[in-house]
N, C-alpha and C positions, 0 to 999 in steps of 0.2 A: 466571500463571494460564492455564488452558486451558479450552476449551469443555467438555471431558470432566469438568471439575471442577464444572460447573453443569448438572446434569441437568434442572433446571426450565427452563432456557433452551433446551436442546436440544429439549424437547418443545413449544416454542411454534410456532404456525403461522408460515410464512414472512413474512407481513406484519408480525407482531409482532416477529420477529427483526430485520427491517429498521428498524422504528421504534426498537427498543432500540439498534441499531448507530448510528443517527443521533443519538440522545440521548447515547450514550457519546462519539461524535465531537465533538459540540458542547461537552460537558463538558471533554474533553481539549484542545480547541482553545485554551482559555484558558491552558493550561500549556505549550503547544508551544515558546514562546520560551525557556522556562527549561530545556528539555531539552538535555543535552549529548550529543554524538556519542560513542559508545563506541569503544574502540580497534578492535574488530572491524568496526564500521560504517565507521570511517575507512579501514581497510584495504580494505574492499570498494569504497568510493567512489574511493579512489586507484587500485585495479585497473581499475575501469570507466573512469576518466578517462584512464589510460594507454592502454587499449585504443582509446578514441576518438581520442586523439592519434596513435596508430599508423595508424589507418584511419578517418577521419571518415565515410566512406561507410557504415559500419556503423550510424550513428545514423539514427533516423527523424525526419522532420518531424512537426509536430503533426498535419497532415492524414493522413500515412501511419499514425501511431499510431491515430488515430480510426478509420480504415478497417479496420485489423487488429482492433481491439476490436469493431467492428460485425460483421465477418465471423465472429468467434468466437462472437458471440451468436446466430447463425443456427442 
């Protein structure tokens, strides 16, 4: 399902969209442990892990990640 399939959601104000997203996340959180990784997701994870092992300096620390996110929000 895509947002384009839900025109009534697209027309909501930003605050209501965020509230809906939070409610959906809370609902889905109960099911997260039962989700299985798809073959495509496993492949992507394996590729990213291999890239990290080749060059660990490519990874960001938690602080670096937060700084990048903060910078993008400006």
